[in-house]
MIKOLRO-98975 format. One record per atom (N, C-alpha, C, O): x, y, z; atom name. Coordinates in steps of 0.05 Angstrom, whole numbers, plus 5000, padded with zeros to 4 digits. Layout:
REM residues N
[rec [X; Y; Z]; 'CA']
...
***
This chain:
REM residues 116
[rec [4709; 5070; 4936]; 'N']
[rec [4722; 5091; 4949]; 'CA']
[rec [4736; 5110; 4929]; 'C']
[rec [4751; 5128; 4938]; 'O']
[rec [4732; 5106; 4904]; 'N']
[rec [4744; 5125; 4885]; 'CA']
[rec [4731; 5152; 4889]; 'C']
[rec [4708; 5154; 4898]; 'O']
[rec [4746; 5173; 4882]; 'N']
[rec [4736; 5200; 4885]; 'CA']
[rec [4742; 5212; 4912]; 'C']
[rec [4737; 5235; 4917]; 'O']
[rec [4754; 5196; 4930]; 'N']
[rec [4761; 5205; 4957]; 'CA']
[rec [4791; 5206; 4961]; 'C']
[rec [4801; 5205; 4983]; 'O']
[rec [4806; 5207; 4939]; 'N']
[rec [4835; 5209; 4940]; 'CA']
[rec [4848; 5181; 4941]; 'C']
[rec [4873; 5180; 4943]; 'O']
[rec [4833; 5160; 4938]; 'N']
[rec [4844; 5133; 4937]; 'CA']
[rec [4849; 5125; 4909]; 'C']
[rec [4834; 5132; 4891]; 'O']
[rec [4871; 5111; 4904]; 'N']
[rec [4878; 5102; 4878]; 'CA']
[rec [4868; 5074; 4874]; 'C']
[rec [4876; 5056; 4888]; 'O']
[rec [4850; 5070; 4854]; 'N']
[rec [4839; 5044; 4848]; 'CA']
[rec [4859; 5029; 4832]; 'C']
[rec [4864; 5036; 4809]; 'O']
[rec [4871; 5008; 4843]; 'N']
[rec [4891; 4992; 4829]; 'CA']
[rec [4879; 4969; 4815]; 'C']
[rec [4894; 4954; 4801]; 'O']
[rec [4853; 4965; 4817]; 'N']
[rec [4840; 4943; 4803]; 'CA']
[rec [4847; 4916; 4814]; 'C']
[rec [4845; 4896; 4800]; 'O']
[rec [4854; 4914; 4839]; 'N']
[rec [4862; 4889; 4851]; 'CA']
[rec [4838; 4876; 4865]; 'C']
[rec [4819; 4889; 4873]; 'O']
[rec [4839; 4850; 4867]; 'N']
[rec [4819; 4835; 4881]; 'CA']
[rec [4828; 4829; 4910]; 'C']
[rec [4851; 4822; 4914]; 'O']
[rec [4810; 4832; 4929]; 'N']
[rec [4817; 4826; 4957]; 'CA']
[rec [4823; 4796; 4960]; 'C']
[rec [4808; 4780; 4949]; 'O']
[rec [4844; 4789; 4974]; 'N']
[rec [4850; 4761; 4979]; 'CA']
[rec [4855; 4757; 5008]; 'C']
[rec [4876; 4765; 5018]; 'O']
[rec [4837; 4746; 5022]; 'N']
[rec [4839; 4742; 5051]; 'CA']
[rec [4837; 4712; 5057]; 'C']
[rec [4818; 4699; 5048]; 'O']
[rec [4856; 4702; 5073]; 'N']
[rec [4855; 4674; 5081]; 'CA']
[rec [4842; 4672; 5109]; 'C']
[rec [4837; 4650; 5118]; 'O']
[rec [4836; 4694; 5122]; 'N']
[rec [4823; 4694; 5148]; 'CA']
[rec [4840; 4682; 5170]; 'C']
[rec [4830; 4675; 5191]; 'O']
[rec [4867; 4680; 5166]; 'N']
[rec [4884; 4668; 5186]; 'CA']
[rec [4900; 4687; 5202]; 'C']
[rec [4921; 4680; 5212]; 'O']
[rec [4891; 4712; 5206]; 'N']
[rec [4905; 4731; 5222]; 'CA']
[rec [4923; 4748; 5204]; 'C']
[rec [4920; 4748; 5180]; 'O']
[rec [4941; 4762; 5217]; 'N']
[rec [4959; 4780; 5202]; 'CA']
[rec [4981; 4765; 5188]; 'C']
[rec [4985; 4741; 5194]; 'O']
[rec [4995; 4778; 5171]; 'N']
[rec [5016; 4765; 5156]; 'CA']
[rec [5040; 4757; 5173]; 'C']
[rec [5057; 4741; 5165]; 'O']
[rec [5041; 4769; 5198]; 'N']
[rec [5062; 4760; 5216]; 'CA']
[rec [5058; 4731; 5223]; 'C']
[rec [5077; 4717; 5230]; 'O']
[rec [5033; 4722; 5222]; 'N']
[rec [5026; 4695; 5231]; 'CA']
[rec [5018; 4676; 5208]; 'C']
[rec [5020; 4652; 5212]; 'O']
[rec [5009; 4686; 5186]; 'N']
[rec [5000; 4669; 5164]; 'CA']
[rec [5004; 4682; 5137]; 'C']
[rec [5003; 4706; 5135]; 'O']
[rec [5009; 4665; 5116]; 'N']
[rec [5013; 4676; 5090]; 'CA']
[rec [4987; 4684; 5077]; 'C']
[rec [4965; 4675; 5085]; 'O']
[rec [4988; 4702; 5057]; 'N']
[rec [4965; 4710; 5041]; 'CA']
[rec [4971; 4707; 5012]; 'C']
[rec [4995; 4706; 5004]; 'O']
[rec [4951; 4705; 4995]; 'N']
[rec [4955; 4705; 4966]; 'CA']
[rec [4952; 4733; 4956]; 'C']
[rec [4942; 4750; 4970]; 'O']
[rec [4961; 4738; 4932]; 'N']
[rec [4963; 4765; 4922]; 'CA']
[rec [4951; 4768; 4894]; 'C']
[rec [4952; 4749; 4878]; 'O']
[rec [4941; 4792; 4888]; 'N']
[rec [4930; 4798; 4861]; 'CA']
[rec [4951; 4812; 4844]; 'C']
[rec [4974; 4812; 4851]; 'O']
[rec [4942; 4824; 4822]; 'N']
[rec [4960; 4839; 4805]; 'CA']
[rec [4952; 4868; 4805]; 'C']
[rec [4928; 4875; 4809]; 'O']
[rec [4971; 4886; 4801]; 'N']
[rec [4966; 4914; 4802]; 'CA']
[rec [4960; 4926; 4774]; 'C']
[rec [4968; 4916; 4754]; 'O']
[rec [4945; 4948; 4775]; 'N']
[rec [4939; 4963; 4750]; 'CA']
[rec [4960; 4985; 4747]; 'C']
[rec [4977; 4988; 4764]; 'O']
[rec [4959; 5000; 4725]; 'N']
[rec [4978; 5021; 4719]; 'CA']
[rec [4974; 5045; 4738]; 'C']
[rec [4951; 5052; 4743]; 'O']
[rec [4995; 5056; 4748]; 'N']
[rec [4994; 5080; 4764]; 'CA']
[rec [4989; 5104; 4746]; 'C']
[rec [5003; 5108; 4726]; 'O']
[rec [4969; 5121; 4753]; 'N']
[rec [4962; 5144; 4736]; 'CA']
[rec [4966; 5171; 4751]; 'C']
[rec [4953; 5190; 4744]; 'O']
[rec [4983; 5172; 4772]; 'N']
[rec [4987; 5196; 4788]; 'CA']
[rec [5001; 5217; 4771]; 'C']
[rec [5019; 5211; 4756]; 'O']
[rec [4992; 5242; 4773]; 'N']
[rec [5004; 5264; 4757]; 'CA']
[rec [5031; 5271; 4769]; 'C']
[rec [5036; 5268; 4792]; 'O']
[rec [5048; 5282; 4752]; 'N']
[rec [5075; 5290; 4760]; 'CA']
[rec [5073; 5318; 4774]; 'C']
[rec [5061; 5336; 4762]; 'O']
[rec [5084; 5321; 4798]; 'N']
[rec [5082; 5346; 4812]; 'CA']
[rec [5102; 5367; 4801]; 'C']
[rec [5121; 5360; 4787]; 'O']
[rec [5097; 5392; 4808]; 'N']
[rec [5115; 5413; 4801]; 'CA']
[rec [5141; 5410; 4817]; 'C']
[rec [5141; 5398; 4838]; 'O']
[rec [5163; 5421; 4806]; 'N']
[rec [5189; 5418; 4819]; 'CA']
[rec [5187; 5428; 4848]; 'C']
[rec [5177; 5450; 4853]; 'O']
[rec [5198; 5413; 4867]; 'N']
[rec [5199; 5420; 4895]; 'CA']
[rec [5174; 5412; 4910]; 'C']
[rec [5173; 5413; 4935]; 'O']
[rec [5153; 5402; 4896]; 'N']
[rec [5129; 5393; 4910]; 'CA']
[rec [5131; 5363; 4915]; 'C']
[rec [5147; 5349; 4903]; 'O']
[rec [5114; 5354; 4934]; 'N']
[rec [5113; 5326; 4940]; 'CA']
[rec [5086; 5315; 4931]; 'C']
[rec [5065; 5328; 4935]; 'O']
[rec [5086; 5291; 4920]; 'N']
[rec [5061; 5278; 4912]; 'CA']
[rec [5056; 5256; 4932]; 'C']
[rec [5075; 5242; 4941]; 'O']
[rec [5031; 5252; 4939]; 'N']
[rec [5023; 5230; 4957]; 'CA']
[rec [5003; 5212; 4943]; 'C']
[rec [4986; 5222; 4928]; 'O']
[rec [5006; 5186; 4947]; 'N']
[rec [4987; 5167; 4936]; 'CA']
[rec [4979; 5149; 4959]; 'C']
[rec [4995; 5141; 4976]; 'O']
[rec [4953; 5141; 4959]; 'N']
[rec [4943; 5124; 4980]; 'CA']
[rec [4937; 5096; 4969]; 'C']
[rec [4927; 5093; 4946]; 'O']
[rec [4944; 5076; 4984]; 'N']
[rec [4940; 5048; 4977]; 'CA']
[rec [4926; 5035; 5000]; 'C']
[rec [4931; 5040; 5023]; 'O']
[rec [4907; 5017; 4993]; 'N']
[rec [4892; 5002; 5013]; 'CA']
[rec [4905; 4975; 5017]; 'C']
[rec [4910; 4960; 4997]; 'O']
[rec [4912; 4968; 5042]; 'N']
[rec [4926; 4944; 5048]; 'CA']
[rec [4910; 4927; 5068]; 'C']
[rec [4900; 4937; 5088]; 'O']
[rec [4908; 4901; 5061]; 'N']
[rec [4894; 4882; 5078]; 'CA']
[rec [4913; 4866; 5096]; 'C']
[rec [4936; 4861; 5088]; 'O']
[rec [4904; 4858; 5119]; 'N']
[rec [4918; 4839; 5135]; 'CA']
[rec [4934; 4850; 5158]; 'C']
[rec [4944; 4834; 5174]; 'O']
[rec [4938; 4876; 5160]; 'N']
[rec [4954; 4887; 5182]; 'CA']
[rec [4937; 4888; 5208]; 'C']
[rec [4914; 4896; 5207]; 'O']
[rec [4949; 4879; 5230]; 'N']
[rec [4934; 4879; 5255]; 'CA']
[rec [4948; 4892; 5278]; 'C']
[rec [4936; 4897; 5299]; 'O']
[rec [4974; 4898; 5275]; 'N']
[rec [4990; 4908; 5298]; 'CA']
[rec [5012; 4927; 5289]; 'C']
[rec [5016; 4932; 5265]; 'O']
[rec [5026; 4938; 5309]; 'N']
[rec [5048; 4956; 5302]; 'CA']
[rec [5071; 4942; 5288]; 'C']
[rec [5085; 4955; 5272]; 'O']
[rec [5075; 4917; 5292]; 'N']
[rec [5096; 4902; 5277]; 'CA']
[rec [5088; 4901; 5248]; 'C']
[rec [5106; 4904; 5230]; 'O']
[rec [5063; 4897; 5242]; 'N']
[rec [5053; 4897; 5214]; 'CA']
[rec [5059; 4924; 5201]; 'C']
[rec [5069; 4925; 5179]; 'O']
[rec [5053; 4945; 5215]; 'N']
[rec [5057; 4972; 5205]; 'CA']
[rec [5087; 4977; 5200]; 'C']
[rec [5094; 4987; 5179]; 'O']
[rec [5104; 4968; 5218]; 'N']
[rec [5133; 4972; 5214]; 'CA']
[rec [5143; 4956; 5190]; 'C']
[rec [5159; 4966; 5174]; 'O']
[rec [5133; 4932; 5186]; 'N']
[rec [5141; 4915; 5164]; 'CA']
[rec [5134; 4929; 5137]; 'C']
[rec [5151; 4930; 5119]; 'O']
[rec [5110; 4938; 5135]; 'N']
[rec [5101; 4951; 5110]; 'CA']
[rec [5116; 4978; 5106]; 'C']
[rec [5126; 4984; 5084]; 'O']
[rec [5119; 4993; 5127]; 'N']
[rec [5133; 5019; 5125]; 'CA']
[rec [5162; 5015; 5116]; 'C']
[rec [5172; 5029; 5099]; 'O']
[rec [5175; 4995; 5127]; 'N']
[rec [5203; 4989; 5120]; 'CA']
[rec [5206; 4982; 5091]; 'C']
[rec [5224; 4992; 5077]; 'O']
[rec [5189; 4964; 5081]; 'N']
[rec [5191; 4955; 5053]; 'CA']
[rec [5184; 4977; 5034]; 'C']
[rec [5198; 4981; 5014]; 'O']
[rec [5163; 4992; 5039]; 'N']
[rec [5154; 5014; 5020]; 'CA']
[rec [5175; 5036; 5021]; 'C']
[rec [5180; 5049; 5000]; 'O']
[rec [5186; 5042; 5044]; 'N']
[rec [5206; 5064; 5047]; 'CA']
[rec [5231; 5058; 5031]; 'C']
[rec [5245; 5076; 5023]; 'O']
[rec [5236; 5032; 5025]; 'N']
[rec [5260; 5025; 5010]; 'CA']
[rec [5257; 5030; 4980]; 'C']
[rec [5277; 5028; 4965]; 'O']
[rec [5234; 5037; 4971]; 'N']
[rec [5230; 5043; 4942]; 'CA']
[rec [5244; 5070; 4936]; 'C']
[rec [5240; 5089; 4951]; 'O']
[rec [5259; 5071; 4915]; 'N']
[rec [5273; 5095; 4907]; 'CA']
[rec [5254; 5118; 4904]; 'C']
[rec [5233; 5116; 4891]; 'O']
[rec [5261; 5141; 4916]; 'N']
[rec [5245; 5165; 4913]; 'CA']
[rec [5224; 5169; 4935]; 'C']
[rec [5213; 5191; 4938]; 'O']
[rec [5218; 5148; 4951]; 'N']
[rec [5198; 5151; 4972]; 'CA']
[rec [5210; 5167; 4995]; 'C']
[rec [5231; 5160; 5005]; 'O']
[rec [5196; 5188; 5003]; 'N']
[rec [5206; 5206; 5024]; 'CA']
[rec [5192; 5201; 5051]; 'C']
[rec [5203; 5207; 5072]; 'O']
[rec [5167; 5190; 5050]; 'N']
[rec [5152; 5185; 5074]; 'CA']
[rec [5131; 5164; 5070]; 'C']
[rec [5120; 5162; 5048]; 'O']
[rec [5126; 5148; 5090]; 'N']
[rec [5104; 5128; 5089]; 'CA']
[rec [5088; 5131; 5115]; 'C']
[rec [5100; 5130; 5137]; 'O']
[rec [5062; 5135; 5113]; 'N']
[rec [5045; 5137; 5136]; 'CA']
[rec [5023; 5115; 5134]; 'C']
[rec [5012; 5111; 5113]; 'O']
[rec [5018; 5102; 5156]; 'N']
[rec [4998; 5080; 5156]; 'CA']
[rec [4976; 5087; 5176]; 'C']
[rec [4981; 5093; 5199]; 'O']
[rec [4951; 5086; 5166]; 'N']
[rec [4928; 5089; 5183]; 'CA']
[rec [4918; 5060; 5188]; 'C']
[rec [4903; 5049; 5172]; 'O']
[rec [4926; 5048; 5211]; 'N']
[rec [4920; 5020; 5216]; 'CA']
[rec [4891; 5016; 5224]; 'C']
[rec [4881; 5030; 5242]; 'O']
[rec [4878; 4998; 5210]; 'N']
[rec [4851; 4989; 5216]; 'CA']
[rec [4854; 4959; 5222]; 'C']
[rec [4851; 4942; 5205]; 'O']
[rec [4861; 4953; 5247]; 'N']
[rec [4868; 4925; 5255]; 'CA']
[rec [4847; 4905; 5245]; 'C']
[rec [4824; 4907; 5252]; 'O']
[rec [4857; 4886; 5229]; 'N']
[rec [4839; 4865; 5219]; 'CA']
[rec [4823; 4873; 5195]; 'C']
[rec [4808; 4857; 5184]; 'O']
[rec [4824; 4899; 5187]; 'N']
[rec [4809; 4909; 5165]; 'CA']
[rec [4827; 4918; 5143]; 'C']
[rec [4848; 4907; 5138]; 'O']
[rec [4818; 4939; 5129]; 'N']
[rec [4834; 4950; 5107]; 'CA']
[rec [4847; 4976; 5117]; 'C']
[rec [4833; 4995; 5123]; 'O']
[rec [4873; 4976; 5118]; 'N']
[rec [4888; 5000; 5127]; 'CA']
[rec [4896; 5017; 5103]; 'C']
[rec [4899; 5007; 5081]; 'O']
[rec [4900; 5043; 5108]; 'N']
[rec [4908; 5061; 5087]; 'CA']
[rec [4938; 5068; 5090]; 'C']
[rec [4946; 5076; 5112]; 'O']
[rec [4953; 5063; 5069]; 'N']
[rec [4981; 5069; 5069]; 'CA']
[rec [4985; 5093; 5050]; 'C']
[rec [4979; 5091; 5026]; 'O']
[rec [4996; 5115; 5060]; 'N']
[rec [5001; 5139; 5044]; 'CA']
[rec [5030; 5141; 5039]; 'C']
[rec [5047; 5141; 5057]; 'O']
[rec [5037; 5141; 5013]; 'N']
[rec [5065; 5142; 5004]; 'CA']
[rec [5071; 5170; 4992]; 'C']
[rec [5057; 5178; 4973]; 'O']
[rec [5090; 5184; 5003]; 'N']
[rec [5098; 5210; 4993]; 'CA']
[rec [5125; 5208; 4980]; 'C']
[rec [5143; 5194; 4988]; 'O']
[rec [5127; 5223; 4958]; 'N']
[rec [5152; 5223; 4942]; 'CA']
[rec [5153; 5248; 4925]; 'C']
[rec [5133; 5262; 4922]; 'O']
[rec [5177; 5254; 4914]; 'N']
[rec [5180; 5277; 4896]; 'CA']
[rec [5168; 5272; 4869]; 'C']
[rec [5161; 5291; 4855]; 'O']
[rec [5166; 5247; 4861]; 'N']
[rec [5154; 5240; 4835]; 'CA']
[rec [5136; 5216; 4840]; 'C']
[rec [5139; 5202; 4860]; 'O']
[rec [5117; 5212; 4822]; 'N']
[rec [5099; 5189; 4826]; 'CA']
[rec [5114; 5163; 4829]; 'C']
[rec [5133; 5158; 4815]; 'O']
[rec [5104; 5146; 4847]; 'N']
[rec [5117; 5120; 4851]; 'CA']
[rec [5100; 5099; 4836]; 'C']
[rec [5075; 5099; 4838]; 'O']
[rec [5113; 5082; 4822]; 'N']
[rec [5100; 5060; 4807]; 'CA']
[rec [5084; 5043; 4826]; 'C']
[rec [5095; 5032; 4845]; 'O']
[rec [5058; 5040; 4821]; 'N']
[rec [5040; 5024; 4838]; 'CA']
[rec [5049; 4995; 4839]; 'C']
[rec [5045; 4982; 4860]; 'O']
[rec [5061; 4985; 4818]; 'N']
[rec [5072; 4957; 4818]; 'CA']
[rec [5094; 4954; 4838]; 'C']
[rec [5097; 4933; 4851]; 'O']
[rec [5111; 4975; 4841]; 'N']
[rec [5132; 4974; 4861]; 'CA']
[rec [5121; 4974; 4890]; 'C']
[rec [5131; 4960; 4907]; 'O']
[rec [5100; 4989; 4894]; 'N']
[rec [5087; 4990; 4920]; 'CA']
[rec [5074; 4962; 4926]; 'C']
[rec [5077; 4952; 4948]; 'O']
[rec [5060; 4951; 4906]; 'N']
[rec [5048; 4925; 4909]; 'CA']
[rec [5069; 4904; 4917]; 'C']
[rec [5065; 4888; 4935]; 'O']
[rec [5092; 4904; 4902]; 'N']
[rec [5113; 4885; 4908]; 'CA']
[rec [5124; 4889; 4936]; 'C']
[rec [5130; 4869; 4950]; 'O']
[rec [5128; 4914; 4945]; 'N']
[rec [5138; 4919; 4971]; 'CA']
[rec [5119; 4910; 4993]; 'C']
[rec [5127; 4898; 5013]; 'O']
[rec [5093; 4915; 4989]; 'N']
[rec [5072; 4906; 5008]; 'CA']
[rec [5072; 4876; 5009]; 'C']
[rec [5070; 4865; 5031]; 'O']
[rec [5074; 4863; 4986]; 'N']
[rec [5074; 4833; 4986]; 'CA']
[rec [5100; 4823; 4999]; 'C']
[rec [5099; 4802; 5013]; 'O']
[rec [5122; 4836; 4995]; 'N']
[rec [5147; 4828; 5008]; 'CA']
[rec [5145; 4829; 5038]; 'C']
[rec [5157; 4813; 5053]; 'O']
[rec [5129; 4848; 5048]; 'N']
[rec [5124; 4850; 5077]; 'CA']
[rec [5105; 4829; 5087]; 'C']
[rec [5102; 4825; 5111]; 'O']
[rec [5091; 4816; 5068]; 'N']
[rec [5072; 4794; 5075]; 'CA']
[rec [5043; 4802; 5074]; 'C']
[rec [5026; 4788; 5086]; 'O']
[rec [5036; 4823; 5061]; 'N']
[rec [5008; 4833; 5060]; 'CA']
[rec [4999; 4836; 5031]; 'C']
[rec [5015; 4830; 5013]; 'O']
[rec [4975; 4844; 5027]; 'N']
[rec [4965; 4848; 5000]; 'CA']
[rec [4949; 4874; 4997]; 'C']
[rec [4937; 4883; 5016]; 'O']
[rec [4950; 4886; 4973]; 'N']
[rec [4934; 4909; 4968]; 'CA']
[rec [4905; 4900; 4964]; 'C']
[rec [4899; 4879; 4953]; 'O']
[rec [4887; 4917; 4974]; 'N']
[rec [4858; 4911; 4973]; 'CA']
[rec [4846; 4926; 4949]; 'C']
[rec [4857; 4946; 4940]; 'O']
[rec [4824; 4916; 4940]; 'N']
[rec [4809; 4930; 4919]; 'CA']
[rec [4797; 4955; 4931]; 'C']
[rec [4787; 4955; 4953]; 'O']
[rec [4796; 4976; 4915]; 'N']
[rec [4785; 5002; 4925]; 'CA']
[rec [4754; 5002; 4922]; 'C']
[rec [4742; 5021; 4931]; 'O']
[rec [4743; 4981; 4911]; 'N']
[rec [4714; 4981; 4907]; 'CA']
[rec [4698; 4971; 4931]; 'C']
[rec [4674; 4970; 4930]; 'O']
***
């Protein structure tokens, strides 16, 4: 999915097949370096992350709450694909470190998916 505005974090998909993270734990990969360009003053930059394991509105709230707590994040939007790979769009005044997003997603009980 590279070339479509998705950021390839070089992560491996880890699915236990046991439902959403509300109901079962998942294992997690490691993140690659964030290479988002710095926006001009007053502009907002958005980065998209692929997240596995979300199945319901509670899942969306959990991820949104954790990612929103990252310093500098102004908005989080989730395109839920229940049981599949959902797209989480993070908006901020400056690029957000992909490792911080990965940690926030994992804190919520989910994992970033590979963009491949």
